[in-house]
C-alpha positions as a printed Julia matrix, in Angstrom:
281×3 Matrix{Float64}:
 113.0    78.19  118.72
 111.59   81.43  120.17
 109.14   80.5   122.94
 106.1    82.47  124.09
 107.95   84.08  127.0
 110.73   85.37  124.76
 108.17   86.59  122.21
 106.39   88.61  124.9
 109.74   90.05  125.93
 110.69   91.05  122.38
 107.35   92.49  121.19
 107.63   95.77  123.15
 111.13   96.62  121.8
 109.95   95.76  118.29
 106.85   97.93  118.63
 108.45  100.86  120.45
 111.48  101.03  118.14
 109.15  101.49  115.16
 107.09  104.2   116.88
 110.2   106.07  118.01
 111.66  105.87  114.49
 108.36  107.2   113.17
 108.72  110.21  115.46
 112.2   110.93  114.06
 110.86  110.67  110.52
 107.86  112.93  111.14
 110.06  115.59  112.73
 112.0   115.86  109.46
 108.92  115.41  107.27
 107.44  118.61  108.64
 110.57  120.57  107.7
 111.06  120.21  103.94
 114.23  122.31  103.83
 116.02  119.88  106.19
 115.7   116.73  104.05
 119.42  116.73  103.09
 118.91  114.4   100.1
 121.84  112.43   98.67
 122.3   109.27   96.6
 123.49  105.86   97.8
 125.78  103.62   95.76
 122.81  102.08   93.94
 121.61  105.58   92.95
 118.58  105.47   95.25
 117.93  108.52   97.44
 118.63  108.79  101.16
 117.62  111.61  103.49
 118.52  112.7   106.99
 115.23  111.06  108.07
 116.54  107.65  106.92
 119.69  108.17  108.96
 117.91  109.4   112.09
 115.37  106.57  111.98
 118.19  104.03  111.61
 120.07  105.6   114.54
 116.91  105.56  116.69
 116.21  101.89  115.98
 119.84  100.84  116.46
 120.08  102.59  119.82
 116.72  101.34  121.09
 117.19   97.72  120.02
 120.84   97.63  121.11
 120.05   96.35  124.62
 118.45   93.21  123.14
 121.97   92.27  121.97
 120.45   90.93  118.75
 122.38   92.04  115.63
 120.73   94.33  113.1
 120.76   94.04  109.31
 119.44   97.35  108.04
 118.82   99.27  104.85
 121.37  101.78  106.13
 123.86   99.05  107.12
 123.84   97.17  103.83
 127.62   97.17  103.46
 127.97   94.44  106.08
 129.87   91.51  104.61
 128.08   88.22  104.04
 130.7    86.35  106.06
 129.75   88.45  109.08
 126.04   87.63  108.95
 125.69   84.29  107.17
 125.55   82.23  110.4
 123.31   84.54  112.4
 120.58   82.53  114.13
 118.65   85.58  115.34
 118.69   89.13  113.96
 116.58   92.19  113.29
 115.94   92.98  109.61
 115.15   96.66  109.32
 114.13   99.29  106.8
 114.07  102.45  108.93
 112.29  104.47  106.2
 110.63  102.45  103.45
 109.34  104.67  100.68
 112.0   107.38  100.68
 110.89  108.49   97.2
 107.33  108.96   98.47
 108.67  110.73  101.58
 110.52  113.21   99.36
 107.42  113.74   97.22
 105.44  114.56  100.35
 102.6   112.1    99.75
 102.57  110.44  103.22
 103.17  106.9   101.87
 106.15  105.76  103.91
 106.66  103.19  106.64
 109.05  101.75  109.22
 109.67   98.01  108.73
 111.17   95.8   111.46
 111.29   92.0   111.27
 112.65   89.58  113.86
 114.38   86.77  111.96
 115.2    83.35  113.38
 117.25   81.05  111.13
 116.33   83.39  108.26
 112.59   82.98  108.84
 110.55   85.96  110.0
 109.05   85.19  113.42
 107.77   88.64  114.4
 107.11   91.83  112.47
 105.84   95.37  112.66
 105.12   97.91  109.97
 104.45  101.4   111.27
 102.76  104.04  109.11
 103.53  107.18  111.13
 101.54  109.69  109.09
  98.36  107.62  109.49
  99.22  106.55  113.06
  98.64  102.89  112.2
 100.86   99.97  113.18
 100.59   96.4   111.94
 101.93   93.55  114.08
 102.35   89.82  113.42
 103.85   86.81  115.14
 104.36   83.53  113.3
 101.46   81.29  114.21
  99.86   84.02  116.33
  98.01   86.06  113.7
  98.27   89.6   112.34
  96.8    92.66  114.01
  96.22   96.37  113.48
  96.55   99.06  116.16
  95.25  102.51  115.24
  95.82  105.95  116.78
  99.44  105.18  117.69
 100.97  108.64  117.37
 104.69  109.04  116.67
 106.49  109.5   119.98
 110.21  109.78  120.66
 109.67  108.31  124.12
 107.25  105.49  123.2
 107.35  102.86  125.92
 104.32  100.62  125.41
 104.11   97.48  127.55
 103.05   94.11  126.16
  99.58   94.49  127.69
  99.18   97.98  126.27
 100.18   96.78  122.8
  97.68   93.92  122.62
  94.81   95.89  124.18
  92.41   97.1   121.54
  94.12   95.73  118.48
  92.06   94.31  115.59
  92.65   90.88  114.05
  93.39   90.9   110.32
  92.0    90.58  107.73
  89.17   93.04  108.27
  85.64   91.94  107.47
  84.58   92.62  103.9
  81.46   94.58  103.18
  78.58   92.51  101.84
  78.46   92.57   98.06
  82.16   93.45   97.63
  83.04   91.67   94.39
  85.48   93.79   92.4
  89.11   92.69   92.67
  91.67   95.43   93.36
  95.34   95.3    92.31
  97.93   97.4    94.13
 100.92   98.69   92.19
 103.98  100.62   93.24
 103.43  104.32   92.71
 107.03  104.98   91.61
 108.36  101.62   90.39
 106.47  100.15   87.43
 107.83   98.49   84.3
 106.42   97.15   81.0
 106.42   93.72   82.69
 104.17   95.11   85.43
 101.68   96.37   82.88
 101.78   93.11   80.91
 101.07   91.15   84.08
  98.11   93.37   84.92
  96.8    93.14   81.34
  96.75   89.33   81.64
  94.75   89.61   84.85
  92.34   92.05   83.22
  91.63   89.61   80.4
  89.87   87.38   82.96
  88.58   90.23   85.15
  87.63   93.22   82.94
  86.39   95.24   85.92
  89.76   95.01   87.69
  90.54   98.02   89.86
  94.02   99.57   90.24
  95.43  101.36   93.28
  98.88  102.97   93.21
 100.6   103.04   96.58
 104.13  103.58   97.87
 106.17  101.57  100.39
 105.35   98.38  102.28
 101.94   99.83  103.09
 100.75   97.71  100.15
 101.37   94.59  102.25
  99.26   96.13  105.0
  96.4    96.87  102.6
  96.57   93.25  101.43
  96.54   92.03  105.02
  93.52   94.21  105.74
  91.79   92.88  102.63
  91.26   96.37  101.18
  93.24   95.29   98.09
  93.53   91.79   96.67
  96.74   91.46   94.66
 100.15   93.09   94.29
 102.83   92.46   91.68
 106.39   93.81   91.74
 108.75   93.55   88.75
 111.49   95.93   89.84
 114.28   95.63   92.41
 113.43   95.33   96.07
 115.57   94.27   99.02
 114.97   91.76  101.79
 114.16   94.52  104.33
 111.42   95.75  101.99
 109.44   92.5   102.26
 110.24   90.45  105.39
 107.9    92.21  107.82
 105.13   92.67  105.26
 105.31   89.09  104.08
 104.71   87.74  107.61
 101.91   90.22  108.33
 100.21   89.2   105.08
 100.73   85.47  105.67
  99.29   85.67  109.19
  96.26   87.44  107.69
  95.67   84.51  105.34
  97.55   85.74  102.27
 100.75   84.67  100.54
 103.82   85.95   98.69
 105.59   84.05   95.9
 108.47   84.8    93.56
 108.05   85.26   89.82
 108.22   83.31   87.63
 109.17   80.24   89.72
 106.5    80.45   92.47
 108.94   80.02   95.36
 108.92   81.46   98.86
 111.21   84.45   99.28
 114.55   83.7   100.93
 116.36   85.82  103.48
 119.94   86.58  104.52
 121.16   85.66  101.05
 124.57   86.82   99.84
 122.77   89.11   97.39
 120.11   90.96   99.37
 117.98   91.7    96.31
 114.61   89.95   96.07
 113.36   88.32   92.88
 110.22   89.67   91.24
 107.18   88.59   93.23
 103.43   88.77   93.63
 101.14   88.75   96.67
  97.57   87.61   97.22
  95.21   88.59  100.03
  92.94   86.09  101.77
  90.09   87.39   99.62
  91.94   87.24   96.28
  90.15   85.48   93.41
  92.65   86.33   90.68
């Protein structure tokens, strides 16, 4: 079991790797002609920003000697990773479609997994200079004004200074429930699910948002519910799921209401939904 001393040792690499990856992403984001877009085997897009962010994280986390399972290293055989006790689960650029569209809704996801349970997590939103941090049993927190920096080297004390515990306080009189949906990945099943919710809550609000930032909005309490009925991978959810859980929310699979599992032979997630601490749906 990871003890407090080890957790303090691992938080700075986790935090700084995400901020450094964010710097690599933003460098490319500002130069549209350099995106170098191609398709992976599953027909999803990849850009040079994905590759550079992956390289940055791999090089920075290398000295921890903890193996990395990454969006850009998905070809690793199950036999190689099935008995890992400790590993990093990484999506170096979550929301590549939104990145390509130029709408700012992309993140860096890094989760520290112990026996296939997320013990520590960060989600960095480089365009908005916001980073979300969680430790299992230690709560979830937001740090703002963390600018992308290729040489980020925050200490543990600098990381925890000035962060805000999640969820955020709700404004008095806030009653309307808000559902977050993927901006680019909706299906008829998504709409049917929302229609069933609207039958009981006619004033339901809808927010479309890309990437794992939806988990962060749930953790903040700025949205209440999220449903996903298209393919996602384990690196899309691990960090966000812990951040949300430590902010009082939950994530469950559809339709069987189970916790999501990690380091499976097939790295696809089932359909799932999420609830914030304030959710009444």
